[in-house]
C-alpha positions in Angstrom: -55.2 32.0 19.4 -57.1 32.6 16.2 -55.9 31.0 13.0 -55.6 34.5 11.5 -52.9 35.6 14.0 -49.3 35.8 12.7 -47.1 32.9 13.6 -49.9 30.3 13.3 -49.1 27.8 10.6 -52.4 25.8 10.2 -51.0 23.5 7.5 -48.0 22.5 9.7 -50.3 21.9 12.7 -52.7 19.7 10.7 -49.8 17.7 9.2 -48.3 17.2 12.6 -51.6 15.9 13.9 -52.1 13.6 10.9 -48.5 12.3 11.2 -49.5 10.8 14.5 -52.7 9.2 13.3 -55.5 9.5 10.8 -58.4 11.8 12.0 -61.8 13.0 11.1 -62.6 16.7 10.9 -63.8 16.5 14.5 -60.6 14.9 15.6 -58.5 17.5 13.8 -60.6 20.3 15.2 -60.3 19.0 18.8 -56.5 18.5 18.4 -56.1 22.1 17.1 -58.2 23.4 20.0 -55.9 21.5 22.4 -52.9 23.3 20.8 -54.7 26.6 21.4 -55.6 27.2 17.8 -59.2 28.3 17.3 -60.6 27.7 13.8 -64.3 27.4 12.7 -65.2 24.0 11.6 -66.5 25.2 8.2 -63.1 27.0 7.5 -61.3 23.8 8.6 -63.4 21.7 6.3 -62.6 24.0 3.3 -58.9 24.0 4.3 -58.8 20.2 4.4 -60.6 20.0 1.1 -57.9 22.3 -0.4 -55.1 20.2 1.1 -56.8 17.1 -0.5 -57.0 18.9 -3.9 -53.3 19.7 -3.6 -52.7 15.9 -3.0 -51.2 16.7 0.4 -53.9 14.7 2.2 -56.0 11.7 1.3 -59.7 11.6 2.1 -61.6 8.4 2.8 -65.4 8.3 3.3 -66.2 6.6 6.6 -69.9 7.2 7.0 -71.1 9.5 8.5 -67.8 11.4 8.3 -64.5 11.6 6.3 -61.2 10.3 7.5 -58.1 12.3 6.6 -54.6 11.0 6.4 -51.3 12.1 4.9 -51.1 11.4 1.2 -48.8 8.6 0.2 -47.4 10.9 -2.4 -46.1 13.3 0.2 -45.0 11.0 3.0 -41.4 11.0 2.0 -39.6 13.6 4.0 -36.3 15.4 3.4 -34.4 12.7 5.4 -35.7 9.8 3.2 -34.9 11.8 0.1 -31.4 12.6 1.2 -30.8 8.9 2.2 -32.0 7.8 -1.3 -29.9 10.3 -3.1 -26.8 9.6 -1.0 -27.1 5.8 -1.5 -27.5 6.3 -5.3 -24.2 8.3 -5.4 -22.1 5.8 -3.4 -23.5 3.0 -1.3 -20.4 2.7 0.9 -20.0 6.4 1.5 -23.8 7.1 1.8 -23.7 8.1 5.5 -20.9 10.6 5.0 -22.6 12.0 1.9 -25.9 12.3 3.8 -24.1 14.1 6.6 -22.5 16.5 4.1 -25.9 17.2 2.4 -27.8 17.7 5.6 -25.2 20.0 7.2 -25.0 22.0 4.0 -28.8 22.3 3.7 -29.5 23.1 7.4 -26.3 25.1 8.0 -25.7 23.4 11.3 -24.3 20.3 12.9 -26.4 17.2 12.5 -27.7 14.7 15.1 -26.9 11.0 14.6 -30.6 10.5 14.8 -31.1 12.5 11.7 -28.7 10.2 9.8 -30.7 7.2 11.1 -33.9 9.0 9.7 -32.2 8.8 6.3 -32.2 5.0 6.6 -28.4 4.9 7.0 -25.9 3.7 9.5 -23.6 6.1 11.4 -20.9 7.7 9.2 -17.3 6.5 9.8 -15.7 9.9 9.3 -17.0 12.9 11.2 -16.2 15.5 13.8 -18.1 15.5 17.0 -19.3 18.9 18.1 -21.2 20.4 21.1 -22.9 23.6 20.0 -24.2 26.0 22.7 -27.7 25.9 21.2 -28.0 22.1 21.1 -31.2 22.1 23.3 -32.8 24.6 21.0 -32.2 22.3 18.0 -33.7 19.3 19.9 -36.8 21.4 20.7 -37.1 22.7 17.2 -36.8 19.3 15.6 -39.3 17.8 18.1 -41.8 20.4 17.1 -41.2 19.5 13.5 -42.0 15.9 14.2 -38.4 14.6 14.4 -37.9 13.5 18.0 -34.2 13.5 19.0 -33.2 11.9 22.3 -31.1 14.2 24.5 -28.1 11.8 24.4 -27.9 11.9 20.5 -24.5 13.4 19.6 -24.1 16.2 17.0 -21.6 15.8 14.2 -20.2 17.6 11.2 -18.5 16.3 8.1 -14.8 15.5 8.2 -12.9 18.5 6.8 -11.6 16.4 3.9 -15.0 15.4 2.7 -16.4 17.1 -0.4 -20.0 16.9 -1.7 -20.5 16.4 -5.5 -21.5 19.6 -7.2 -24.8 18.3 -8.7 -26.1 17.0 -5.3 -28.7 19.7 -4.7 -30.0 19.2 -8.2 -30.5 15.5 -7.5 -32.3 16.3 -4.2 -34.6 18.8 -6.0 -35.3 16.2 -8.7 -36.2 13.6 -6.2 -38.2 15.8 -3.8 -40.4 17.4 -6.4 -40.4 14.6 -9.1 -38.9 17.1 -11.6 -38.2 14.3 -14.1 -41.8 14.8 -15.4 -40.8 18.3 -16.5 -37.5 17.4 -18.2 -36.7 16.1 -21.6 -36.4 12.3 -21.7 -32.8 11.2 -21.8 -33.2 8.9 -24.8 -34.5 11.7 -27.1 -32.2 13.6 -29.2 -31.7 17.3 -28.3 -32.7 18.2 -31.8 -36.4 17.8 -32.3 -38.3 17.8 -35.6 -41.5 19.8 -36.1 
């Protein structure tokens, strides 16, 4: 498969490779080839440099080559962000809040393993479900770098649980560090010229 074919996500493939271990250009090139993705080394080098410039990857000079790794700035995933936001809302109800957030965002039942990825214990209140496409979810999450054991149960929020209205705004603020674009809270809304 050529990298130019539709359905090939070079960035996702590279990030998946680097999530497992830091690699040189040769290591990444070989891993892509094992996945059936053909990309010229010069194109790959330029692509890696662009990912470095976007602060998605870190580059370290290890003579005679360069070692690439995931940037420390981008290593937090959606699960760690959801866990952090849920804990900041209510420490005791954080697992239930995380379950509500994830099921709302993903529009599906959530595996207990996903709650664990948030850094939280199992929720106390939930409904156990067995959707017909459970195996498809396990495969899709595995391909995204979130391994789910086949015995992990799927759950949905209790019908009485409500998510606070501002929750998605908090997630966006945390995920994209939007505080740097907003007005500081201690400044008055009225500004002088």
